[in-house]
Steps between C-alpha positions, in 0.01 A plus 500: 500500500651839407585734777290805553781719363567273203369769264738770642792256411400537139452870491192697404263363237583609139277741330299402208769497201262687276421778736622682816174426670293184556186674365553791257142610571587568857850648518613650835357861551727793530457501869588117522816578295585781740464256784710241318769761445516576879524125569778483256677768699451283812225702671262319742127517475496757793765703326314505169161589671679815649659589169170466320270639763285201518437211750706199542196288419484679158867433442453138580215478250718657230772248577262204474372646161845533376584143597190366316542710194871411456458138602763543786491340842673754731657850529835362388344417170369853473854629553643262234215612259576865563867444425447278194165591340388814668776744402316623192171527678591643842564867562850586629499518874726635770 
C-alpha cells in the first residue's frame, strides 16, 4: 500500500500537455493568479489576506480553486507552477 506521501515523492501532477489549465473554460481568475503569485513568493494565507485586504477564509477558497483548476495537490505544486508555467501569466511582484 502506498504511503500517504507517495504522491509528494513524484512531484506535482503534470498539467494537461495541450493546455496550461485542466479546463480552458475555467482558467484561474485574476485574483486567483494574484494569490498564486503570493504563494510563489512564499507567503502564508494569513500574510496574503493582509496584503489583499480579505479574510483568511477567502484566501483558502482561492487556494482550493487554484489547486482544482491547475490539477495540483498542494501549495508546493502552485510554487512550481508559478516558476515553470506562470511566468508569462503572473504580474511581476515584489
